[in-house]
C-alpha positions in Angstrom: -30.8 -63.1 159.2 -33.3 -62.4 162.0 -36.6 -64.1 161.7 -40.0 -62.5 162.6 -43.4 -64.0 162.9 -46.2 -61.6 161.9 -49.7 -62.6 163.1 -52.2 -60.3 161.3 -55.6 -61.2 160.0 -56.1 -58.2 157.7 -54.5 -59.1 154.4 -53.7 -55.6 153.4 -52.0 -54.8 156.8 -50.2 -58.1 156.7 -48.7 -57.5 153.2 -47.8 -53.9 154.0 -46.0 -54.8 157.3 -44.4 -57.8 155.7 -43.0 -55.7 152.9 -41.7 -53.1 155.3 -40.0 -55.7 157.5 -38.4 -57.3 154.4 -36.9 -53.9 153.4 -35.2 -54.0 156.9 -33.6 -57.3 155.8 -35.7 -59.6 158.1 -37.1 -63.0 157.1 -40.8 -62.7 157.7 -43.3 -65.6 158.2 -47.0 -64.7 158.3 -49.9 -66.2 160.0 -53.6 -65.1 159.7 -54.7 -66.2 163.2 -53.4 -67.5 166.6 -54.0 -71.1 165.7 -51.9 -70.9 162.6 -49.2 -68.9 164.5 -49.0 -71.6 167.2 -48.2 -74.2 164.4 -45.3 -72.0 163.3 -43.8 -71.5 166.7 -44.1 -75.2 167.4 -41.9 -75.9 164.4 -39.5 -73.0 164.3 -37.7 -70.4 166.4 -38.4 -66.7 165.9 -36.4 -63.7 167.1 -39.6 -61.5 167.4 -43.3 -62.2 167.2 -45.6 -59.3 166.2 -49.2 -60.0 167.0 -52.4 -58.1 166.2 -54.6 -58.0 169.2 -57.9 -58.5 167.4 -57.5 -61.9 165.7 -60.3 -64.3 164.7 -60.6 -67.7 166.4 -58.0 -66.9 169.1 -57.2 -63.3 170.1 -53.7 -62.0 170.2 -53.8 -61.9 174.0 -54.9 -65.6 174.1 -52.1 -66.5 171.7 -49.5 -64.6 173.7 -50.6 -66.2 177.0 -50.2 -69.7 175.4 -46.7 -68.8 174.2 -45.7 -67.5 177.7 -47.2 -70.6 179.3 -45.5 -73.0 176.9 -41.9 -73.9 176.1 -41.7 -72.1 172.7 -38.6 -70.6 171.4 -39.6 -67.0 170.6 -38.0 -63.7 171.2 -40.1 -60.9 172.4 -43.9 -60.8 171.9 -45.1 -57.4 170.6 -48.8 -56.4 170.3 -49.9 -54.6 167.2 -53.0 -52.5 167.8 -54.9 -49.5 166.4 -56.4 -49.0 169.8 -55.1 -46.4 172.2 -52.7 -47.7 174.9 -55.2 -46.8 177.7 -57.7 -49.2 176.0 -55.3 -52.1 175.8 -52.9 -51.7 178.7 -54.8 -54.2 181.0 -54.9 -56.7 178.1 -51.3 -56.6 177.2 -49.7 -56.5 180.7 -48.1 -59.9 181.4 -48.9 -61.2 178.0 -46.6 -59.0 175.8 -43.2 -57.4 176.1 -44.5 -54.2 174.5 -46.7 -52.8 171.8 -46.6 -50.9 168.5 -49.5 -48.6 167.6 -51.0 -48.9 164.1 -50.7 -46.9 161.9 -47.0 -46.3 162.4 -44.4 -44.1 160.9 -41.9 -46.3 159.1 -38.8 -44.8 160.8 -40.4 -45.2 164.2 -41.4 -48.7 163.4 -37.9 -49.6 162.2 -36.2 -48.1 165.3 -38.6 -50.0 167.6 -38.0 -53.3 165.8 -34.2 -52.9 165.8 -34.4 -52.0 169.5 -36.5 -55.1 170.3 -34.6 -57.6 168.2 -31.0 -56.7 169.4 
């Protein structure tokens, strides 16, 4: 079973996304901020990491850059954002392997996740 780390500070979004991912048969671990997420990636390997850009304490971009600079065993890093791509393109380049816009259509989300995790 593929393992996904979901880093999302909004509890409603976190539960919704977690539930959707679990219906796709993924094991999902959740973190509320970048510091908590770093603890998870230090201890475990993930096939995919989904990261909200606007996190408290440590932004999603800061988290992603720390992952890229370290020797963590993670699959692709994907930004989750409600902002338009033009607003975040500079932030995510070099830090993330792609992004998913929120809100998303479940079928589009599923297809993107399967594409990334293969």
